[in-house]
C-alpha positions in Angstrom: -12.2 -1.8 6.8 -12.2 -4.5 4.2 -10.2 -4.3 1.2 -11.0 -5.8 -2.3 -9.1 -6.1 -5.6 -9.8 -5.6 -9.1 -7.7 -7.5 -12.0 -6.1 -10.3 -10.4 -4.0 -12.5 -12.9 -5.2 -16.4 -12.4 -3.9 -18.3 -9.8 -3.3 -15.1 -7.4 -6.0 -14.9 -4.6 -6.9 -12.2 -2.4 -8.0 -12.1 1.6 -10.7 -9.1 1.9 -9.9 -9.3 5.9 -6.2 -9.3 5.5 -5.3 -7.8 1.8 -2.8 -10.1 1.5 -2.4 -12.7 -1.0 -1.0 -16.5 -0.5 -1.2 -17.4 -3.8 0.8 -17.5 -6.8 0.5 -16.2 -10.2 0.5 -19.1 -12.9 2.1 -16.6 -15.9 4.9 -14.7 -15.6 4.0 -11.1 -17.0 2.9 -7.7 -15.7 -0.3 -7.3 -14.3 -2.4 -4.2 -13.6 -4.6 -4.3 -10.2 -6.5 -1.7 -8.9 -6.4 -2.3 -4.8 -9.9 -1.0 -2.6 -9.9 0.0 1.1 -13.3 0.8 2.6 -14.6 1.9 5.7 -17.0 4.0 7.6 -15.6 7.4 6.0 -15.2 6.2 2.6 -13.2 4.5 0.0 -9.8 4.7 -1.3 -8.2 3.2 -4.9 -4.9 2.2 -6.0 -3.5 1.0 -8.6 -0.8 -1.6 -8.2 1.4 -3.1 -11.2 2.2 -6.6 -10.0 5.4 -8.1 -11.8 4.6 -12.1 -12.2 6.6 -13.8 -9.9 8.2 -10.9 -8.4 7.2 -9.2 -5.4 7.4 -5.4 -5.9 9.0 -3.9 -9.3 10.4 -1.3 -6.9 11.5 -1.7 -3.1 8.8 -0.2 -0.9 9.3 3.8 -0.4 7.8 5.4 3.1 9.5 7.0 5.9 10.1 5.2 9.6 10.1 7.6 12.2 9.0 5.7 15.4 12.5 5.1 16.7 13.2 8.7 16.6 10.2 9.6 18.5 10.6 8.1 22.2 7.3 9.9 23.6 5.3 10.8 20.4 2.9 13.5 20.6 -0.4 13.8 18.1 1.8 16.3 15.8 5.0 14.2 15.9 2.9 11.6 14.6 0.5 13.3 12.2 3.5 16.0 10.7 5.2 13.3 9.0 1.8 12.3 7.0 1.3 15.6 6.5 5.0 16.5 5.3 4.3 13.4 2.4 1.5 14.8 1.3 2.1 18.9 1.1 5.4 17.6 -0.8 3.7 15.5 -2.8 6.0 12.6 -2.1 2.9 10.4 -2.6 2.7 11.1 -6.3 6.0 9.8 -6.4 5.8 6.4 -5.3 6.2 7.1 -1.4 3.0 5.4 0.0 3.5 4.6 4.0 4.8 6.1 6.9 5.4 3.2 9.9 5.0 5.0 13.3 
């Protein structure tokens, strides 16, 4: 899998292997950055609003169900993912599930 970022502000770097940013923004402000993830099955793009010297303007929102699943089956792993998609939570900022 590879990652890319378009529209980075001056001073912000991006590591395509780890999707991390080891640098800092030179000027404060709000920036719209397009994040792109690619693998053999395709490509996904999402916009990220970066708030200058702030890590995130809102807290990361998701669901951490790993502790509740002592013996996870495939359905127990992927059920919360499907529920997030079916309920529309991904359209309201919910972007991850920590298994």
